[in-house]
C-alpha positions as CSV (number, residue, x, y, z in Angstrom):
1,M,145.3,-20.2,-53.4
2,T,142.7,-20.7,-50.6
3,F,142.0,-17.8,-48.3
4,E,142.4,-18.9,-44.7
5,E,141.4,-17.0,-41.6
6,K,144.4,-18.3,-39.7
7,N,146.6,-16.2,-42.0
8,I,145.0,-13.0,-40.8
9,K,147.2,-11.9,-37.9
10,A,147.4,-9.1,-35.3
11,F,150.5,-7.5,-34.0
12,Q,151.6,-5.0,-31.4
13,C,152.9,-1.6,-32.4
14,A,156.6,-0.8,-32.2
15,F,156.4,1.3,-29.0
16,W,154.1,-0.9,-26.9
17,N,154.9,0.5,-23.4
18,E,152.2,2.7,-21.9
19,G,152.8,6.5,-22.2
20,N,153.1,9.4,-24.6
21,D,155.2,7.4,-27.1
22,H,152.9,4.4,-27.4
23,G,152.3,3.7,-31.1
24,G,154.4,3.9,-34.2
25,D,154.7,1.1,-36.9
26,I,154.0,-2.6,-36.7
27,D,156.2,-4.9,-34.6
28,L,156.3,-8.2,-36.4
29,A,158.1,-9.9,-33.5
30,N,155.1,-9.5,-31.2
31,E,151.9,-11.2,-32.4
32,I,148.6,-10.9,-30.6
33,S,146.1,-13.7,-30.5
34,L,143.0,-12.6,-32.4
35,S,140.9,-15.2,-30.5
36,K,141.8,-13.6,-27.2
37,I,142.4,-10.0,-28.3
38,E,140.9,-8.4,-25.2
39,Q,143.3,-10.3,-22.9
40,N,146.4,-9.3,-24.9
41,I,145.9,-5.5,-25.1
42,F,145.1,-3.8,-21.8
43,D,146.5,-4.5,-18.4
44,D,144.3,-5.0,-15.4
45,V,142.8,-1.9,-13.8
46,S,144.4,-1.2,-10.4
47,D,142.4,0.0,-7.4
48,A,144.0,3.4,-7.7
49,E,143.0,3.7,-11.4
50,R,139.5,2.5,-10.6
51,V,139.0,5.2,-8.0
52,A,140.6,8.0,-9.9
53,G,139.5,7.0,-13.4
54,D,141.8,6.1,-16.2
55,T,142.2,6.5,-19.9
56,D,144.4,4.1,-21.9
57,Y,145.3,3.7,-25.6
58,R,146.6,0.7,-27.5
59,K,147.5,0.5,-31.1
60,I,147.5,-2.9,-33.0
61,F,147.9,-3.9,-36.6
62,L,146.0,-6.4,-38.8
63,R,148.1,-8.1,-41.4
64,N,147.0,-10.3,-44.2
65,E,149.4,-13.2,-44.8
66,N,147.3,-14.9,-47.5
67,A,148.4,-14.8,-51.1
68,E,144.9,-13.7,-51.9
69,T,143.8,-10.1,-51.2
70,W,141.5,-9.6,-48.2
71,A,139.0,-7.3,-49.9
72,A,137.1,-4.2,-48.5
73,V,137.8,-5.0,-44.8
74,K,135.6,-3.5,-42.2
75,A,136.2,-3.4,-38.4
76,W,133.8,-2.8,-35.5
77,I,133.2,-3.6,-31.8
78,S,131.2,-6.8,-31.7
79,Q,131.0,-6.9,-27.9
80,F,131.4,-3.8,-25.6
81,T,132.9,-4.2,-22.1
82,L,130.7,-6.1,-19.7
83,S,131.3,-3.5,-17.0
84,A,129.0,-0.5,-17.1
85,D,131.7,1.7,-15.7
86,D,134.1,1.8,-18.6
87,E,134.0,2.4,-22.4
88,I,135.8,1.1,-25.4
89,T,136.1,3.1,-28.6
90,V,138.2,2.7,-31.8
91,L,139.8,4.6,-34.6
92,L,142.0,3.7,-37.6
93,G,145.7,4.3,-37.3
94,G,148.6,5.0,-39.7
95,T,152.2,3.9,-39.1
96,K,153.4,7.1,-37.6
97,S,150.8,8.1,-34.9
98,K,151.6,7.9,-31.2
99,E,149.5,8.4,-28.1
100,S,150.2,12.0,-27.3
101,T,153.4,12.8,-29.1
102,P,153.2,14.5,-32.5
103,V,155.3,12.7,-35.2
104,A,156.7,14.2,-38.5
105,L,155.5,12.8,-41.8
106,T,157.7,11.9,-44.7
107,G,158.1,14.6,-47.3
108,T,156.6,18.1,-47.4
109,V,153.1,19.4,-47.6
110,T,151.2,22.3,-49.1
111,F,148.5,23.7,-46.8
112,A,145.8,25.9,-48.2
113,A,142.7,27.5,-46.7
114,T,140.6,24.6,-47.9
115,T,140.1,21.0,-47.1
116,A,142.6,19.8,-49.8
117,I,146.1,18.8,-48.7
118,V,148.8,18.1,-51.3
119,G,152.1,16.3,-50.4
120,S,155.5,16.0,-52.1
121,G,157.4,12.8,-51.5
122,T,154.8,11.9,-48.9
123,L,153.3,8.5,-47.9
124,F,149.8,9.4,-46.9
125,T,148.2,6.0,-47.5
126,T,150.5,4.1,-45.0
127,E,151.6,6.8,-42.6
128,L,148.1,8.2,-42.0
129,A,144.6,7.0,-41.5
130,V,141.1,8.6,-41.7
131,G,140.2,10.2,-38.4
132,E,143.8,11.1,-37.4
133,K,144.7,14.8,-37.3
134,I,147.5,16.6,-39.1
135,Y,148.9,20.2,-39.0
136,N,151.6,22.5,-40.3
137,V,154.3,22.1,-37.6
138,T,156.6,24.5,-39.4
139,D,154.4,27.4,-38.3
140,D,151.6,26.1,-36.1
141,L,150.9,24.4,-32.8
142,E,149.2,21.0,-32.4
143,T,145.9,22.9,-31.6
144,A,145.7,23.8,-35.3
145,A,145.4,20.1,-36.3
146,K,142.4,19.0,-38.3
147,A,141.0,15.5,-38.8
148,I,141.4,13.6,-42.1
149,A,138.2,12.8,-43.9
150,S,139.7,10.8,-46.8
151,I,143.0,9.8,-48.2
152,E,143.0,9.7,-52.0
153,D,146.6,8.5,-52.6
154,D,150.1,9.0,-51.2
155,T,150.2,12.7,-52.1
156,H,146.5,13.8,-51.7
157,L,144.1,13.8,-48.8
158,T,141.0,15.7,-47.7
159,L,140.4,17.2,-44.3
160,S,137.1,17.1,-42.5
161,V,137.1,21.0,-42.4
162,A,139.2,23.7,-44.0
163,Y,142.7,24.1,-42.5
164,G,142.5,27.3,-40.3
165,G,146.2,27.6,-39.6
166,T,149.2,29.0,-41.5
167,V,149.0,28.1,-45.2
168,G,151.8,27.7,-47.8
169,A,154.0,25.2,-49.6
170,A,156.9,23.0,-48.6
171,K,155.8,22.7,-45.0
172,T,156.7,19.9,-42.5
173,A,153.5,18.2,-41.4
174,D,153.0,16.3,-38.1
175,V,150.4,13.8,-37.3
176,A,148.9,14.9,-33.9
177,G,148.8,12.7,-30.9
178,I,145.9,10.3,-31.1
179,D,144.6,11.7,-27.8
180,Q,143.6,14.7,-29.9
181,A,141.3,12.6,-32.2
182,T,137.7,11.7,-31.9
183,F,137.1,8.0,-31.4
184,V,134.0,6.1,-32.5
185,S,131.8,3.2,-31.3
186,P,130.7,1.2,-34.4
187,S,128.6,-1.8,-33.2
188,S,128.0,-3.6,-36.5
189,K,129.2,-4.0,-40.0
190,T,126.6,-1.6,-41.3
191,H,127.1,1.1,-38.6
192,G,127.7,4.6,-39.9
193,D,131.1,4.7,-38.1
194,V,132.4,1.3,-39.1
195,L,136.1,1.4,-39.7
196,L,137.0,0.9,-43.4
197,F,140.4,-0.7,-44.0
198,S,139.9,-1.1,-47.8
199,D,141.8,-3.9,-49.5
200,L,144.7,-5.7,-47.8
201,A,146.9,-7.5,-50.3
202,E,149.4,-10.2,-49.2
203,N,151.5,-9.0,-46.2
204,V,149.8,-5.6,-46.2
205,Y,148.7,-4.3,-42.8
206,K,146.6,-1.6,-41.3
207,G,146.4,-0.1,-37.8
208,I,143.6,0.3,-35.4
209,W,143.7,2.4,-32.2
210,I,141.6,1.2,-29.1
211,K,140.7,3.6,-26.3
212,R,139.6,2.4,-22.9
213,V,138.1,4.9,-20.4
214,V,137.5,3.8,-16.9
215,G,135.1,6.0,-15.0
216,A,136.1,7.6,-11.7
217,A,134.8,5.8,-8.6
218,S,133.9,2.8,-10.7
219,S,133.1,-0.6,-9.2
220,G,135.5,-3.4,-9.7
221,Y,134.7,-6.0,-12.3
222,D,136.4,-9.4,-12.6
223,N,137.1,-10.9,-16.1
224,N,135.9,-7.8,-17.9
225,Q,136.2,-8.1,-21.7
226,F,135.4,-6.8,-25.1
227,A,135.6,-8.1,-28.7
228,L,136.5,-6.7,-32.1
229,K,135.3,-8.0,-35.4
230,F,137.1,-7.8,-38.7
231,E,135.4,-9.0,-41.9
232,S,135.5,-8.6,-45.7
233,S,132.5,-6.8,-47.1
């Protein structure tokens, strides 16, 4: 089969309305045009938002509908916003994360005073993404959450630093609100912070969070835009 770019599609997340619960899994009923992605994600900035400053989050999903695998996919910001008064940053997203509402993961997790996390009945590779934060919600608050450095498989992942909260087995784990995570600004395919989607087989999808920060007392800007690039390496 021939690999065709038209079969790479973008979709909204299940909870698309602005607010704490924005996020969740893919919504296959609401496709986003990749050619005009900047016009289909964020709403216009109001005068009140421009004066006070504003931070918005949007989560979208990339889905490969080719029979052929889309290999070693990378994502970056190919054009930053034209206005000097705002900023676009990005981060990978799993199927669970929401804007500022923690969400329970499937299965249970063993937390140790190390960077290694072991799950039982978990779905780490789909429900989570590198850069998101998790924590032991059985015993700890969201402030204990630590960022994910790598995901080895559905039952093993590695944190960026040792977990400093309550340790033990058979704990419920939450993915923290994405507003707790550190977003990045990769500007090229070779940038150190480029987002790594890995391989996307037929009908497999991965999420990406986009954060827009409008500076307080910013000037108005008509037809502001940005662009994302997705490419196999």
